[in-house]
C-alpha positions in Angstrom: 22.7 27.8 -17.6 21.1 24.5 -16.9 22.8 22.0 -14.5 22.9 18.5 -15.7 23.4 15.4 -13.7 26.9 14.0 -13.8 28.5 10.9 -12.2 30.1 11.6 -9.0 33.7 10.3 -8.5 33.9 8.9 -5.0 35.5 6.2 -3.1 32.3 4.1 -2.8 32.5 0.4 -3.5 30.0 -1.2 -5.8 27.0 -2.7 -3.9 27.8 -6.2 -5.0 31.1 -6.1 -3.2 29.7 -4.7 0.0 26.9 -7.2 0.1 29.4 -10.1 -0.2 31.6 -8.8 2.6 28.8 -8.5 5.1 27.2 -11.8 4.2 30.5 -13.6 4.9 31.1 -12.0 8.2 27.6 -12.5 9.7 26.6 -16.1 10.5 23.1 -17.0 11.2 22.3 -19.2 14.2 21.0 -22.6 13.2 17.3 -22.9 13.7 16.1 -25.3 16.4 13.6 -27.0 14.2 10.6 -25.3 15.9 7.4 -24.3 14.4 7.8 -21.1 12.2 5.6 -18.4 13.7 3.0 -16.9 11.3 3.7 -13.5 9.6 1.6 -10.6 11.0 1.4 -7.1 9.5 1.6 -4.1 11.9 -1.7 -2.5 12.8 -2.8 -0.2 9.9 -0.7 -1.6 7.2 -3.5 -3.6 5.5 -5.9 -0.6 6.0 -3.5 1.8 4.2 -3.1 -0.8 1.4 -6.9 -1.1 1.0 -7.4 2.7 1.0 -4.8 3.0 -1.9 -6.6 0.1 -3.7 -10.0 1.8 -3.6 -8.6 5.2 -4.5 -7.1 3.8 -7.6 -10.2 1.8 -8.7 -13.1 3.4 -10.7 -15.6 0.7 -10.1 -18.8 1.4 -8.1 -18.6 0.2 -4.5 -22.3 0.5 -3.9 -24.9 -0.9 -6.3 -26.7 1.6 -8.4 -30.3 0.7 -7.4 -29.7 0.5 -3.7 -27.9 3.8 -3.7 -30.8 5.3 -5.8 -33.3 4.1 -3.3 -31.3 5.6 -0.4 -31.1 9.0 -2.2 -34.8 9.0 -2.9 -35.6 8.1 0.7 -33.4 11.0 2.0 -34.9 13.5 -0.5 -38.4 12.5 0.5 -37.6 13.7 4.1 -36.6 17.1 2.8 -39.0 17.7 0.0 -41.9 15.4 -0.7 -42.8 16.6 -4.2 -39.3 15.9 -5.7 -39.4 14.0 -9.0 -36.7 11.9 -10.5 
């Protein structure tokens, strides 16, 4: 027998009501008119974002001809009579 998701009947209040309650009770201190400090990411955050970006992309990150020259140069070291 398969189990299907069903609505739970609980005493939780809807999110909108909870947000309203907490916003009214907390008061923000007025800003002193100072200069707003710049936003900095934690170390590694941008790096992780870039890794994900390059993993998703399919474009070549190294130009074809320069990579081909590099491969030829390396193969010449191992075997000099290699043809492409």
